[in-house]
Structures are given as structure tokens and as C-alpha cells.
C-alpha positions as CSV (number, residue, x, y, z in Angstrom):
1,M,111.1,9.4,139.5
2,K,111.7,8.3,136.0
3,I,115.0,6.8,137.0
4,F,113.4,5.1,140.1
5,S,110.6,3.7,137.8
6,L,113.2,2.3,135.4
7,V,115.1,0.6,138.2
8,I,111.9,-1.0,139.5
9,L,111.0,-2.2,136.0
10,F,114.5,-3.5,135.4
11,C,114.3,-5.4,138.7
12,L,110.9,-6.9,137.9
13,F,112.1,-7.9,134.5
14,S,115.3,-9.4,135.9
15,C,113.3,-11.3,138.6
16,G,110.9,-12.5,135.9
17,Q,113.7,-13.7,133.8
18,K,115.3,-15.6,136.7
19,S,112.0,-17.2,137.4
20,I,111.6,-18.4,133.9
21,V,115.1,-19.8,133.8
22,K,114.5,-21.5,137.1
23,D,111.3,-23.0,136.0
24,K,112.9,-24.1,132.7
25,K,115.6,-26.0,134.7
26,Q,113.0,-27.7,136.8
27,Q,111.0,-28.9,133.8
28,P,111.5,-32.7,133.4
29,N,112.8,-34.2,130.3
30,I,110.4,-36.6,128.6
31,V,111.2,-39.8,126.8
32,I,108.6,-42.0,125.1
33,I,109.8,-45.4,123.9
34,Y,107.1,-46.8,121.6
35,A,107.4,-50.5,120.7
36,D,105.7,-51.8,117.6
37,D,103.3,-54.8,117.8
38,M,104.4,-55.7,121.3
39,G,101.7,-57.6,123.2
40,Y,100.7,-57.3,126.8
41,G,102.1,-60.7,127.5
42,D,105.5,-60.0,126.0
43,L,106.4,-58.0,129.1
44,N,107.8,-60.7,131.3
45,C,106.9,-59.1,134.6
46,Q,103.1,-59.3,133.8
47,N,103.1,-62.8,132.2
48,P,103.8,-65.6,134.7
49,N,104.1,-68.0,131.7
50,S,106.4,-65.8,129.6
51,K,109.2,-67.4,127.6
52,I,110.8,-64.1,126.9
53,P,113.1,-62.3,129.4
54,T,112.7,-58.5,129.5
55,P,115.1,-57.5,132.3
56,N,115.4,-53.8,131.4
57,L,111.6,-53.2,131.1
58,D,111.0,-55.3,134.3
59,Q,113.5,-53.0,136.1
60,L,111.8,-49.9,134.6
61,A,108.5,-51.2,136.1
62,S,110.1,-51.8,139.5
63,E,111.4,-48.2,139.5
64,G,108.1,-46.7,138.4
65,I,104.4,-47.5,137.8
66,R,103.0,-50.3,135.7
67,F,99.5,-50.0,134.4
68,T,97.5,-53.2,133.9
69,D,94.5,-51.6,132.2
70,A,96.1,-49.3,129.6
71,H,95.0,-49.1,126.0
72,S,96.0,-47.8,122.6
73,S,93.4,-45.9,120.5
74,S,93.6,-48.4,117.6
75,G,94.6,-51.9,116.9
76,I,97.0,-50.8,114.1
77,C,100.1,-48.7,113.6
78,S,99.5,-45.2,112.1
79,P,96.2,-44.4,113.9
80,S,97.6,-45.2,117.3
81,R,100.6,-42.9,116.7
82,F,98.4,-40.1,115.6
83,A,96.3,-40.5,118.7
84,L,99.4,-40.5,121.0
85,L,100.8,-37.3,119.5
86,T,97.5,-35.4,119.3
87,G,95.6,-36.6,122.3
88,Q,92.5,-37.4,120.3
89,Y,90.9,-40.7,119.2
90,H,92.2,-41.7,115.8
91,W,88.7,-42.5,114.5
92,R,87.9,-38.8,114.4
93,R,90.4,-38.6,111.6
94,T,91.2,-42.0,110.1
95,H,90.8,-45.8,110.4
96,N,93.7,-46.8,108.2
97,I,97.5,-46.9,108.2
98,V,99.5,-44.6,106.0
99,T,100.5,-46.7,103.0
100,S,103.8,-46.5,101.1
101,F,104.3,-43.0,99.8
102,G,101.1,-41.9,101.5
103,P,100.4,-38.2,102.4
104,P,100.5,-36.8,106.0
105,M,97.8,-38.0,108.3
106,F,97.9,-34.6,110.1
107,K,96.1,-31.4,109.2
108,D,97.9,-28.1,109.7
109,S,95.3,-27.2,112.3
110,D,96.3,-30.1,114.5
111,I,98.1,-29.3,117.7
112,T,100.7,-32.0,118.6
113,L,102.5,-32.7,121.9
114,P,105.9,-31.8,120.5
115,Q,104.5,-28.4,119.2
116,T,103.3,-27.5,122.7
117,L,106.5,-28.5,124.4
118,K,108.7,-26.8,121.8
119,Q,106.8,-23.5,122.4
120,V,108.1,-23.5,126.1
121,G,111.7,-24.2,125.3
122,Y,111.9,-28.0,125.0
123,K,114.3,-29.5,122.4
124,T,112.2,-32.1,120.5
125,A,113.3,-35.2,118.6
126,A,111.7,-38.1,116.8
127,I,113.9,-41.1,116.1
128,G,112.7,-44.3,114.3
129,K,109.4,-45.3,112.7
130,W,107.3,-42.3,111.5
131,H,104.5,-44.0,109.5
132,L,102.4,-40.8,109.5
133,G,103.1,-39.7,106.0
134,W,105.0,-37.0,104.1
135,N,104.4,-34.8,101.1
136,W,106.4,-36.8,98.6
137,N,108.1,-35.0,95.7
138,F,106.6,-36.9,92.8
139,I,108.0,-36.5,89.3
140,N,105.3,-38.9,88.2
141,K,102.2,-38.6,90.4
142,K,101.0,-42.0,89.4
143,P,103.4,-45.0,89.9
144,S,104.9,-46.1,86.7
145,G,105.8,-49.7,87.8
146,E,103.8,-52.8,88.5
147,R,104.5,-55.8,90.8
148,T,102.4,-58.9,91.5
149,Y,102.1,-60.1,95.1
150,W,99.3,-61.3,97.4
151,G,97.8,-62.8,94.2
152,R,97.2,-59.6,92.4
153,T,99.0,-56.8,90.5
154,H,99.9,-53.5,92.4
155,K,100.9,-50.2,91.0
156,T,104.4,-49.5,92.3
157,Y,106.6,-46.4,92.4
158,L,110.0,-46.7,90.8
159,V,113.2,-44.8,91.5
160,E,112.6,-42.4,88.6
161,D,109.1,-41.5,89.8
162,I,110.4,-39.3,92.7
163,D,112.8,-36.4,93.2
164,W,114.9,-37.7,96.0
165,E,117.0,-34.5,96.4
166,A,114.1,-32.1,97.2
167,P,113.2,-31.6,100.9
168,L,110.4,-33.7,102.4
169,T,107.6,-31.7,104.0
170,G,104.6,-32.6,106.1
171,G,106.7,-34.9,108.3
172,P,108.2,-34.7,111.8
173,L,109.8,-31.2,111.4
174,D,106.4,-29.8,110.5
175,R,104.7,-31.4,113.5
176,G,106.9,-29.9,116.2
177,F,110.0,-31.9,116.1
178,D,113.4,-30.1,115.9
179,Y,115.1,-33.3,114.7
180,Y,114.2,-36.5,113.0
181,F,116.2,-39.6,112.0
182,G,114.7,-42.8,110.8
183,D,113.8,-45.2,108.0
184,G,110.2,-44.2,107.9
185,T,108.6,-47.7,108.2
186,I,110.8,-50.8,108.1
187,N,108.6,-52.9,105.8
188,F,107.6,-50.0,103.4
189,P,109.6,-48.3,100.7
190,P,111.6,-46.3,100.3
191,Y,114.3,-48.3,102.1
192,A,116.6,-45.5,103.0
193,W,117.5,-43.2,105.9
194,V,115.9,-39.8,106.3
195,E,117.5,-37.2,108.5
196,N,115.4,-34.2,109.3
197,D,113.8,-33.5,105.9
198,K,116.4,-35.0,103.5
199,F,117.5,-38.5,102.5
200,V,120.9,-39.3,103.8
201,E,121.5,-41.3,100.6
202,A,119.1,-41.2,97.6
203,P,117.5,-44.6,96.7
204,N,119.1,-45.9,93.5
205,D,118.0,-49.6,93.5
206,F,114.7,-51.5,93.7
207,F,113.5,-54.0,96.4
208,E,111.3,-56.8,95.3
209,F,108.6,-58.1,97.6
210,N,110.1,-59.8,100.6
211,Q,113.4,-60.4,98.8
212,F,116.0,-59.4,101.3
213,E,119.6,-60.1,100.6
214,R,119.6,-61.8,103.9
215,E,116.4,-63.7,104.9
216,A,114.3,-62.9,107.9
217,K,114.9,-65.3,110.8
218,E,111.3,-66.3,111.5
219,I,108.9,-64.6,109.2
220,D,108.6,-61.6,107.0
221,W,105.4,-59.7,106.8
222,D,104.6,-57.9,103.5
223,S,107.9,-56.0,103.1
224,R,106.6,-54.3,100.0
225,P,108.4,-53.6,96.8
226,G,109.8,-50.2,96.0
227,P,112.9,-48.0,95.8
228,K,115.9,-48.7,98.1
229,V,119.5,-47.7,98.7
230,A,121.7,-50.3,97.1
231,G,122.7,-52.9,99.6
232,W,120.0,-51.9,102.1
233,D,120.1,-54.3,105.1
234,P,117.1,-54.2,107.5
235,Y,119.3,-55.9,110.1
236,T,121.1,-52.6,110.5
237,V,118.0,-50.6,111.3
238,L,117.5,-51.3,115.0
239,P,121.3,-51.0,115.9
240,T,121.5,-47.7,113.9
241,L,118.5,-46.2,115.6
242,T,119.9,-47.3,119.0
243,K,123.2,-45.6,118.3
244,K,121.5,-42.4,117.0
245,T,119.3,-42.2,120.1
246,V,122.2,-42.7,122.6
247,S,124.2,-40.1,120.7
248,W,121.3,-37.6,120.7
249,I,120.8,-38.0,124.5
250,H,124.6,-37.5,125.1
251,N,124.4,-34.2,123.1
252,Q,121.7,-32.7,125.3
253,K,122.4,-30.0,127.9
254,E,121.4,-30.5,131.5
255,D,119.7,-27.1,131.8
256,E,117.6,-27.4,128.6
257,P,114.6,-29.8,128.8
258,F,114.0,-32.2,126.0
259,F,111.3,-34.4,124.6
260,L,112.4,-37.6,122.8
261,Y,109.9,-39.8,120.9
262,L,111.7,-43.1,120.1
263,A,109.4,-45.1,117.9
264,L,110.9,-48.6,117.5
265,P,110.3,-50.8,114.5
266,S,110.4,-53.9,116.7
267,P,109.2,-56.4,117.4
268,H,107.2,-55.8,114.2
269,A,107.9,-58.2,111.3
270,P,110.2,-58.8,109.6
271,I,111.5,-60.7,112.5
272,I,115.2,-59.9,112.3
273,P,117.0,-60.1,115.7
274,N,120.8,-59.4,115.3
275,D,122.9,-62.5,115.7
276,E,124.1,-61.7,119.2
277,F,120.5,-62.1,120.4
278,D,119.8,-65.5,118.9
279,G,118.7,-68.0,121.5
280,K,118.1,-65.4,124.2
281,S,114.5,-66.5,124.6
282,E,112.5,-69.7,124.5
283,A,110.0,-68.2,122.0
284,G,111.9,-68.5,118.7
285,A,113.2,-65.6,116.7
286,Y,110.3,-63.4,117.7
287,G,111.2,-63.9,121.3
288,D,114.8,-63.0,120.5
289,F,113.7,-59.9,118.7
290,M,111.6,-59.0,121.7
291,F,114.6,-59.5,123.9
292,Q,116.6,-57.2,121.7
293,T,113.8,-54.6,121.9
294,D,114.2,-54.8,125.7
295,W,117.9,-54.4,125.3
296,V,117.4,-51.2,123.2
297,A,115.2,-49.8,126.0
298,G,118.0,-50.6,128.4
299,Q,120.6,-48.7,126.3
300,V,118.3,-45.6,126.3
301,L,118.0,-45.8,130.1
302,K,121.8,-46.3,130.5
303,A,122.5,-43.2,128.3
304,L,120.2,-41.1,130.5
305,K,122.0,-42.3,133.6
306,D,125.5,-41.9,132.1
307,K,124.6,-38.4,131.1
308,G,123.3,-37.6,134.6
309,L,119.8,-36.9,133.3
310,D,117.8,-39.9,134.7
311,E,116.7,-38.2,137.9
312,N,114.9,-35.5,136.0
313,T,113.5,-37.5,133.2
314,I,110.0,-39.0,132.8
315,V,110.3,-42.3,130.8
316,I,107.1,-43.7,129.2
317,F,107.2,-47.2,127.6
318,S,104.3,-48.6,125.7
319,S,103.3,-50.3,122.4
320,D,101.1,-49.1,119.5
321,N,98.8,-52.2,119.5
322,G,98.6,-55.9,120.3
323,P,100.8,-58.6,118.7
324,E,100.7,-59.6,115.1
325,Q,98.7,-62.7,114.0
326,F,101.8,-64.9,114.2
327,A,101.2,-64.9,118.0
328,F,98.6,-67.6,117.5
329,E,101.2,-70.0,116.1
330,R,103.7,-68.9,118.8
331,A,101.3,-69.8,121.5
332,Q,100.9,-73.3,120.1
333,K,104.5,-73.9,119.3
334,F,106.3,-72.3,122.3
335,D,103.5,-71.9,124.9
336,H,104.2,-68.2,124.9
337,Y,101.1,-65.9,124.7
338,S,102.0,-62.5,123.5
339,M,98.5,-61.3,124.1
340,G,98.6,-62.5,127.7
341,D,95.2,-63.8,128.8
342,F,93.4,-61.4,126.6
343,R,91.3,-62.5,123.6
344,G,92.5,-61.4,120.2
345,L,95.4,-59.5,118.8
346,K,96.5,-56.8,116.4
347,R,93.6,-55.3,114.4
348,D,91.0,-56.9,116.6
349,I,88.6,-54.9,118.9
350,W,88.9,-57.7,121.3
351,E,90.9,-56.7,124.4
352,G,94.1,-58.2,122.9
353,G,94.1,-55.8,120.0
354,H,94.5,-52.7,122.2
355,H,95.3,-53.7,125.8
356,I,98.9,-52.9,125.8
357,P,102.0,-52.7,128.1
358,F,102.4,-49.3,129.8
359,I,105.1,-48.2,132.2
360,V,106.0,-44.8,133.5
361,K,109.1,-43.9,135.6
362,W,109.5,-40.5,137.2
363,P,112.1,-40.4,140.0
364,N,111.0,-38.8,143.3
365,N,107.4,-38.4,142.0
366,I,106.2,-42.0,141.4
367,K,106.5,-44.6,144.2
368,P,108.8,-47.4,142.8
369,G,107.1,-50.7,142.1
370,T,103.6,-49.3,141.9
371,V,101.0,-51.3,140.0
372,S,97.8,-49.6,139.0
373,D,94.6,-51.1,137.7
374,K,93.1,-47.7,136.8
375,L,91.8,-47.3,133.2
376,I,94.0,-45.1,131.0
377,S,94.5,-44.6,127.3
378,Q,97.5,-43.5,125.2
379,V,95.5,-40.4,124.2
380,D,95.9,-39.4,127.8
381,I,99.7,-38.9,127.5
382,M,99.3,-35.4,126.1
383,A,97.0,-34.1,128.8
384,T,99.2,-35.7,131.5
385,I,102.4,-34.1,130.2
386,L,100.8,-30.7,129.8
387,D,99.6,-31.1,133.4
388,I,103.1,-32.0,134.6
389,T,104.7,-29.1,132.8
390,N,101.9,-26.7,133.5
391,I,101.5,-25.8,129.8
392,K,98.2,-24.2,128.7
393,T,97.0,-24.8,125.2
394,S,94.0,-24.4,122.9
395,E,90.7,-25.9,124.0
396,K,90.7,-27.7,120.6
397,A,93.9,-29.5,121.4
398,A,93.9,-33.0,122.9
399,M,90.1,-33.1,122.9
400,D,90.0,-36.7,124.2
401,S,92.9,-36.6,126.5
402,Q,92.5,-36.8,130.3
403,S,95.4,-36.3,132.7
404,F,96.4,-39.3,134.9
405,L,98.9,-37.2,136.9
406,S,97.1,-37.9,140.1
407,I,97.5,-41.6,139.5
408,L,101.3,-41.2,138.9
409,T,101.7,-39.3,142.2
410,G,99.4,-41.5,144.2
411,K,96.9,-38.7,144.9
412,S,94.0,-40.2,142.9
413,E,91.6,-40.5,145.8
414,G,88.5,-38.4,145.1
415,E,89.9,-37.3,141.7
416,H,87.9,-37.5,138.5
417,L,89.6,-40.3,136.6
418,R,88.9,-41.9,133.2
419,T,86.0,-44.3,133.3
420,S,85.4,-44.9,129.6
421,T,87.2,-45.4,126.3
422,I,86.2,-46.1,122.7
423,H,88.3,-48.3,120.4
424,N,88.0,-49.3,116.8
425,T,90.1,-50.5,113.9
426,N,87.5,-50.6,111.0
427,R,84.9,-48.0,110.2
428,K,81.9,-49.7,111.8
429,G,83.2,-51.8,114.6
430,F,83.5,-50.2,118.0
431,A,84.5,-51.5,121.4
432,V,83.0,-49.2,124.1
433,R,84.3,-49.4,127.6
434,N,82.4,-47.8,130.6
435,G,83.6,-48.9,134.0
436,K,83.5,-52.7,134.2
437,W,81.4,-53.0,131.1
438,L,82.8,-53.6,127.6
439,Y,80.3,-53.4,124.7
440,I,81.1,-54.4,121.1
441,N,78.5,-53.3,118.5
442,Q,78.8,-56.4,116.4
443,S,78.8,-60.1,116.8
444,T,82.5,-60.5,117.1
445,G,85.6,-58.6,118.0
446,N,87.6,-60.3,115.3
447,V,89.3,-58.5,112.5
448,S,92.1,-61.0,112.2
449,K,90.7,-64.5,111.7
450,M,91.3,-66.7,114.8
451,P,92.5,-70.2,113.7
452,D,90.4,-73.1,114.8
453,Y,93.4,-74.7,116.5
454,Y,93.8,-71.6,118.7
455,K,90.1,-71.5,119.6
456,K,90.5,-75.1,120.7
457,L,93.7,-74.4,122.6
458,R,92.0,-71.5,124.6
459,G,88.5,-73.0,124.7
460,Y,87.0,-70.0,122.9
461,K,83.5,-70.2,121.4
462,D,81.9,-67.9,118.8
463,F,78.8,-65.8,119.7
464,K,75.6,-65.4,117.8
465,T,74.1,-62.2,119.3
466,K,73.8,-58.9,117.4
467,G,76.3,-57.3,119.7
468,L,78.5,-58.4,122.7
469,L,78.7,-57.4,126.3
470,F,81.3,-58.4,128.9
471,D,81.9,-57.7,132.6
472,L,85.6,-57.2,132.5
473,D,85.9,-57.2,136.3
474,K,84.8,-60.9,136.3
475,D,85.6,-61.8,132.7
476,P,88.7,-60.0,131.3
477,E,89.2,-62.9,128.8
478,Q,85.8,-62.1,127.2
479,R,84.4,-65.6,127.4
480,T,80.9,-64.9,128.8
481,N,78.6,-62.8,126.6
482,L,76.0,-60.9,128.7
483,Y,74.4,-59.2,125.7
484,N,70.9,-60.6,126.3
485,Q,70.9,-60.2,130.1
486,Y,71.5,-56.4,130.3
487,P,69.5,-54.5,127.6
488,K,69.6,-51.3,129.7
489,V,73.4,-51.4,129.8
490,I,73.4,-51.9,126.1
491,S,71.2,-48.9,125.5
492,E,73.4,-46.7,127.7
493,M,76.5,-47.8,125.9
494,E,75.0,-47.2,122.5
495,L,74.0,-43.7,123.6
496,M,77.5,-43.0,124.9
497,L,78.9,-44.1,121.5
498,K,76.5,-41.9,119.6
499,K,77.3,-38.8,121.7
500,E,81.0,-39.3,121.1
501,L,80.6,-39.9,117.4
502,D,78.5,-36.8,117.1
503,R,81.4,-34.8,118.5
504,G,83.5,-35.8,115.5
505,Y,83.8,-39.0,113.5
506,L,85.2,-39.9,110.1
507,K,82.4,-41.9,108.5
């Protein structure tokens, strides 16, 4: 009997093991390509007036689903990245970006998407822009240098203020990634490559404010002073990240699922397209840089196909927020509207600040060429992937995330789908969406100042009411303020905001 029992147990164990291996093979690979400061209107296939070709992203959309009502959590970089990786609104933790040599935005209690995937056997990698902080190894806790820019003096870390040989903690490797390679943030020091938790080469020189050895082609945007590797050339950043990503993909095994988070530094300023992309658009150097960003996405897709992994890989493409303020001038000069028809841009709580491109390709699961007008948020990526992979996690994880798997598979009829979102960039200004209604709890959605010439170009008028209310079904451009006409709707939206803030809010 003992022998018989052991045989039965062995068979059950063996069958269980086979089942696990089988499920592991069936799990899809996941690739997120995250552009930086790319506007809704920069994606050619959703902007009839676009002056920028995006053939690879257009092709991706034709092979998957394109969302026309997708949103980032914030109108700026770091908070949106935090929200994407944790499945919670950024404003429960922060309203600001991580500054040069800033600490981690994460707490050790946070549960991230790569952590959950890693626990079930996924290989995980982050390549590119991190911008979520590290625990820096300061020799001098306070910066010993000073530099004057923006009309005032700033304390600045010098090379000798930091131990460059000690491992960096608190970064990607401590948030669930097996591998990291990147430059941190392209316009923040230190200007150097980090691989895993070490500098590939220790900074030994100093970069002065916006003083590249080779000038930016259109505009630089506050590339801040600080330590750098001698001869650091920002024009090598995007090509290097592309090569690293392609190489990493080619090193993956067909029977081991992986999660790749490729956080691009483009088309964020400094505007530095490589020479071979000059003149590829009709929107100046920015347009050429955007064209190069599309090319990078194409190289990633090609690598997946060449490796034979494309049929079992979910590819998600999106952007962290709307376009930078140079989009105003670009519209006037080139007739290209990076924000599309939406009002506002990066930082703003107008739609243009957080209404972003969003494409998902998943062969044999998503009907090619689908276009969805369903409301989704980037905080929903985590719940959706957990749903796809059937991973269970803590109730505290992804507290704001709602799965949109049923939309991807075309089975959303009768499903409970997202109907509301809450956006903000600064502490007190919120844009609350509920169904067709969009409520802003202040008299403007501006954070970036809109130039008078652009107001005239678009026919925009300022509003004088205490708050703002728009019917996005009829008025996606936010031109007609209905604040005084619907006091009951305003009260309902304010109550909704209060309930969410009471669940957790960094005041």
C-alpha cells in the first residue's frame, strides 16, 4: 500500500509539474514601449492633418487595437511611470517628478507589475528612461557646487560628491526587474550608462547647463548641469538603447515568458534626431525625432518577429503624457498639432495633457484593425495583464486598476467597464471624468501658459467660472463650459472626487 501510495503521489506530482510547464509555455510575452512627451496627434493614423509619418506604429495599430479615449495618470513624467508600474493613481503618492539625484518614488510595500510577473517565472527587464529615483551613494549629502541658470543659483552635485563605484539600490532591480540598462533620464545628471545596479563607466567630467559638445537640432529643454562621462554624446542614447533592446530580445528563450519595459527618452527634448532621420517629416527636427521614435518601435517589432516570438507576445505602445510646450509653436510654424484636436498639452489637466496614444497588439486574441472609444487609463495595464496571465495578488496591489481584457478580446458587451478617471498634475487641480462629463475643479485646465497667438489660432476663450464642466461626447475640444447649467452634475462630481481622495491622497 505504501508503494502504491508513493506511485500515486509521484504521478500526481509529475502531472502537476507538466501542467505548470505547459501553462508557463502558454503565457504570453509582454512588451511595453513607452514614449516620452508624445502627443495624441503625433500618431499619424489618428491625425488626418499630421506632418509626421509613423509607418511602424500605424502598422501596429492595423494589427491590433487602437484606443481613442486612453489616458495617462499625470501630465508629467515620473508620476505617470509610477502609476503604470503600480496600477494606482500617482496622486496617492506624489505630484512631482523625481529631480536629479532624487530618492526612489516607491515604498518597499509597493507591489509592482514586474514583481508579480517575476514571481510566476517571467524574465523581466527595463531598458531606457527610469526617472523613478535611486538611493544615491553620497559622499557629501549636500551638493558642494553651484550653477546659475533660469535666472537663479542652484546647488549642484559635483563628481567628488558621490561614490560612483558602490552599487545603486532602490532602482529597477529592487522593483522586480531582473535586468536594467539605461541612462536614467536623458536631460538630468549623471550623464552616464547604468547597467543593473552599477555605472558602466564612472562620471569623471562635468556638464554645464545645455552645453552639449554638439548642439540640439531644434531645441534643448533644461538639460541640467552635473557629473558626466567625458565625451558624453546624447545623440548616442537612442541608438544604444535600440541595440540593447534588440540584443536582449534575441537572447530570450522561446519557452520562458518575459516582460520588457522599454521606456524611450524620445521625443522628449533635447530634440536630437540622428542624421539619417533628418528631413523625414514636415514638422522640423521634432517631427524627425518622432519619426525616429517610430523607427525604434519598428526595430523592436522586427526583433520579435525575427526571433519567432511575435505570435505569442502582447505589445503595448503608449506615452507618459501629452506633448511639451513647443507644440504651440510647431502648430503655428508647421501646421502640425501634436495634441491633435485636444486642448492643452504636457502638465495641463486639459485633455491634451493626458489624452495619449494607446495601441495593443496580441495576435489571435485581438481582431486586427480594431478601434475602441472605450475609456481606459494606463493604471489599468496592471490589472489587465494580471487578468491575462491569471495571476492573483494582494488586494492592496493595483488599487485603481481595472482590467480591460474584455475590450481587447471583443467581449465587452454587458461587462463592467471603466466609466471614470481622475487626473491631476499639481496638488489642488483635478480633472474628474465620469461618463461623458469632465469636471475641472478650478477656472482653467492650464498649467503651461497657452500663448495668445495659439488661442487666436484655435479660437480658444478663457473661462470665468469657479470650475469647469464639459460634455466630451459633444465637445471633446473643451470649448463650451457648462458649469452654470448643471449644478447637480457638479455636486456629483465633487462627491466622487472627495470619496476617492478619502481613500488615499498625498495632500
